[in-house]
N, C-alpha and C positions, 0 to 999 in steps of 0.2 A: 319645165321648171318644177313641176309638182309630182313627177313620176314616182320618185322614191316614197312620197307620202301615200300615194295610191297603192303601191305594192305593199307597204307596211300595214295599211288598214285592211287590205284583202287578207293577208296572212293572219293578222290578229283575229279578225272576225271568223275565219275558217276554224280557228281554235276555240273561240269563246262563243260564237253566235248560236251554236246548237245546244248550249248548256241549259237554257230555259226549257227546251223541249225534253231533254234527257232527264232533268231533275223532276219535272212534272210527271213524267211516265214512271220514274222510279218511286216517287212518293205514292202515286196511285196504286202501283203494284204492291207496295208495303201496307196498303189499307188506309192511308191518310184521307181525310175528308176533303171535299172541294174547298172549304174555307181554309183549311191548313195549307193546301197547295197555293191558294190565293195569297195567304199571308207570307209564305216563303217568296213568292214572286214579288210581292210588294216590298220585301226587304231589299231586293236588288234595286228597285226604283228609288227607295229611300236612300240607298247608297249613292245613286245618281244625284239626288238632291244635295247631299253632303258634299260630294265631289264638285258639283257645279258651284257651290258656295265658296269652296276653298281653292279650287284648281287655278283660277285666275291669278290669285296672289302668289301661288307657287311658280307659275309660269313667269310672272313678272320678276320674281326673285332670282331664279336660276336659269331662265331661258327655256325656249321651246324644246331643244334637243335633250337636255338633261332631265327636264320634267317628263318628257315622253318616255325616256328610258326607265325612270323610277316607277312610273305608273304601270308600265308593261311588266317589269320585273315582279312587282307585287301581285299583279294579276296572274302571272304564271305560277307563283307559289300558292295562291289561294285555289287555283284550279286543280292543282295536284292534291291539295288537302281533302278534296271530296272523297278520294279513294280510301281514306283512313277509317272514317266512321259514317254509317248511313243513318244519321239522326236528324230529324227535321229542325231541331233547335240549332245544331251546329251548321247545318246547310243554310239556314236562314242567316246566320252570322256571316258565313262565307259569301252568300249572295250580296250582303251589305257591302263587303269589301270589294267584290267584283264590280258593283255599281259605282263605287267611289273611283276605282281605277279607270273604268270605261269613260266616266264623265271627264276625268282628267285628260284622257287621250282625245276625246271629242273636242274639248276646249283647245288643246294644242293644235290639232289638225285643222279645225274649222277656222280658227283665227289666222293661221298660217295661209290657208287657201284664200280667205277673203282679203288678206293683205296683198296677195298676188293678182287678184281678179280686178277687173274694171266693170263698170255698170253694164256695159254691153256684152260681157262674157261671163258674168257671175253665175247666172242660172245654169249655163253649160258646164262650167267648172265644178260647181256643186253637184250637178247631175252625175258627172264622171266620178266624183267622190262617192256618191251613193251607189253607183254601179259597182265600184270596187268593194264597198261595204257589203252590199246585199249578195254579190257574187260569192264573196267569202262565206257568208251565212249559208247560202244554198249549198255550196260545196261541203260545208261542215255537217249538214244534215245527214250525209251519207255515212259519217263516222258513227252514227247511232247504231248501225248494224254490227259494228265491231265488238259490242258488248254482249253478244249472245252467249259466248263461251266464257269470257273473263270479264266480270263487271267493272274492274278497275281500268281496263284498256282504254275506253273513250277518254277518261280523264287524263291519262298519261299522254295520249296523242295530242289532246288539247293543250296541255302544258308545253309540249315540245313546239307546237306551232306558234303559240303566243310568245315564247322566248325568241323564236326566229324573227318575229316582227321588229325587234329592236335594231337589227342589222341595217336595213335600208336607210333608216333615219340617221343612225350614227355615222354612216358612211356617205351621206348625201353631199353633193357639191352645191346644192341649192342653199342660198343664204337665208337664215331664219330672220323673221321680222325684228326690226330694231325696237327696243322696248323703253328706251330712255324717256320718250314722250308719251308713253301709254297713260291714258286717262281713265279714271273711274267713271262708271256710268250707272247712276241710280235707275231703278226700275221705272220710276215716274218719267224720267227723261226718255227712256227707251219707248215707253207707251206713247208719249207725246210725239215721238218721231214716227212710230209705226204701230198704231193700235191693232191693225190686222196681223202684223207679224207676231205681236205678243199673244193675242188671243188664239191665233192659228197654231202657234207652237204648243201652247198649253193643251188645246183640244186634241191635237194630233197625238200628244203623249197619252192622253186619256184613252183613245181608241186603240193605239198600238200597244200600250201597256196591257190592256185587256186581251188583245190577240196573242201576244207573246206569252203571257202568263197561262192562258187556258185553251189555246187553240189545239194543243195536243190532246187535252181531255175531251174537247168537242169531237175531235176525230175518232177517238176510241169509243165514245159513247154513241156515235152513229154507226158503229160496227166495223171500223177499219182496224186491221191488225197493225203490228209494229212497222212492217215494211211499207204498208199503204199510208200510215201516218207520216212516215218520213217523206214519202213521195208527195203527199198533200202539202206538207210544210215547204218542201223544196219548190213545188210548183208555185205557191203563193209568193215566195221570195224571188224566184226567177221572173214572175210577172212584174214584180217591183223593179227588177233589173231592166226589163224590156222597155218600160215606159219612162225611165229616168231621163235619158237624153232627149227623146222627142218633146217631153213636157218642159224640160229645162230650156231647150232651144226655143220652144214656142213662147215661153215666158220672157225670153230676151227680145223677141221680135214684137210682142203684143203686150197689152196691159197685164202685169203679173196678177193683179187682183182678180181679173176675170178668169184667169187660168186656175187660181186657187179656189174660187167659188165653184167652178165647173167640177173640179176634182172632189170637193166635199159633197156636192150633189150626187155625183156618180158613185161615190163611196157609200152614201146612204142607200142608194138603189141596190147595189150589189150585196150589201149587208142584209137587207130585207130578204133578198132571194136566198142567201146562204142560211138564214134563220129557218127556212122551211126544210132544212136538212136534205138537200138533193144528193144523189148518188152518181157514181161512175164518172163519165166524161163531163157531165154537167157540173158536178162538184168541182172538178179540176179546172174547168173553164171559168167558173165564177170565182174560184180561188185566185187564179192568175189575174183576173180583172181587178179583184179587190186589192191584191198586192200592188199591181201597177199603179192604181189610182191613189191608194192611201199612203204608200211608202214615199210617193213624190211630194207629199204635203209639207213635210218638215223642211227639206232643202228649199222649196219654193218660198216658204215663210221666212226662212233665214236670209235668202237672197233679197226678198222684198224689204226686210228690216235694214240690212246692210247698205242698200241703195241710199238710205236716208241718214247715214251716220258718217261722222268724220273718221279718217283712218286711225287716229289715236284712240278711238273708242271701241275698236273692234274686238280686242281681247276681252274686255269687260262685257261687251255685247254677246260674245259667244258663250261666256259663262252664264249670263242672265237667260239666254234662250235655252241653253241646256237645262238650266234650273227650272224654267217654266215647263219644258217638256217632261222633266223628271217628276215634278209635282203631279202633273196629270197622269203620268205613267204609274206612279205609286198608288193613285186612287183607282186606276182602271181595273186591275185584277180583283179588287175587293167589290167594286160595283158589278163586274161581270159575274163573279162567283155568287153574289146574292141573287142576280138575275137568273142564273142557271139553277139555283136552289129553288126559286119560286116557280120556274117553268120546266125546262128540260135542256138538252144540249144546245138547242137553238137560241136559248137565252143569251148566250155570248154575243151573237151577232145582232140580236135585238138591242142590247146595250150599246154596241158599237154604232148601230144605226141612229140611236137616240143622240149619241155624242156628235156624230157627223151632222145631224139635223140642227142641233143647237149651235 
C-alpha cells in the first residue's frame, strides 16, 4: 500500500540528499570559512522550519498528491539553479528553498504513512521509509564524483532525479488520507501526549543537522580526499540503512522508550570515539555505527509520538515533529562550527556527543 511512496522518497533523496556534502565541499574549495559553510547549512534547516510551519496547511487545502507534486517541482528548479552562480549568498537562499520543499515532502509522506500504519506495525513501516530515504542518500553520494570534469553536472543529475520522484506518487493506486476531519494540534497538546517524542525529535535534529552540515569538512580536515570523503559519507548513511528495520522492529515488540534511550546512549559513545579522528577501517566502522544508531532516532520518536495521537491529529503532528527536528537542525551546524573553531575537526563529534548526552 505504501510502495509508491517509498520509491518516490528513494528517487528524490538520490537527487537531493548529497547536496549538503557537495555544497560544503565547493564552498571550502572556494575559500569560505567554517562559519560561512555553517550558515549556508543553517539556511537549509531554516527552510525546513518554514516548510514545517506551512506545509500542513497546504496539504490540508489541496491534498497529499498535489502538495507533493508542487514541493518536488520547486525543489527540482532550485537544485538546477545552483549551476548558475557559485555565490554563498545565492546558495544560502537556494538552501532555504530546498529546506522548505523537503519539509513539505516529509509532512506529506510521514502523515500518509502514519495514516496507513497501526501501533503494532508503525515502527516497522517508518523504518522502511527511512531505509528508502537513506538508501537514496547513499546512492546520491556517488554522484559527487561526476563533477570532476564539469562542475555543473552533479546539479543537473540531481534535478533530473528529483523531477522523476513525482511520477510514482502521481500514478499511485494507493488512496491518500481523507482530510475532512483533520484537526489542528498545538505543540502543547503534542508535548502532553508524548514528551519524549517532542524532545527526541528536536535533539535528533540538533545532532544530525551538525553532521550533515559539516561532516564533509570533518572528513577533509582529517586528511581524506574527495573520493574517500564520498566513501565515508556513504558508509555512514548505509549504516543508517542497515539498522533501520531491526531497530524499528525491536521498538514494535518492546518498549519504544527503552530502544530510544539505548540509541541515544550508543550515539554518544560512537561520537566520542569519532572525535579522536580515527583513520582507515576504524573510521568507516565507527561511521557506520554512528549512522545506524543516530539515523534511527527520528523515526523511533515519530512512531512513539503517533502511538499516542488520534488519527485526525496526524497531519498536524507530522508538521510539528518536522518543525521540532528542523529547529534543532538549524542550530546544529552553528554549534558544531563554533566547536570546530575552538578545537579541531573532532569538535564536530564532540558537539554531537554533547547533544546526545543531553
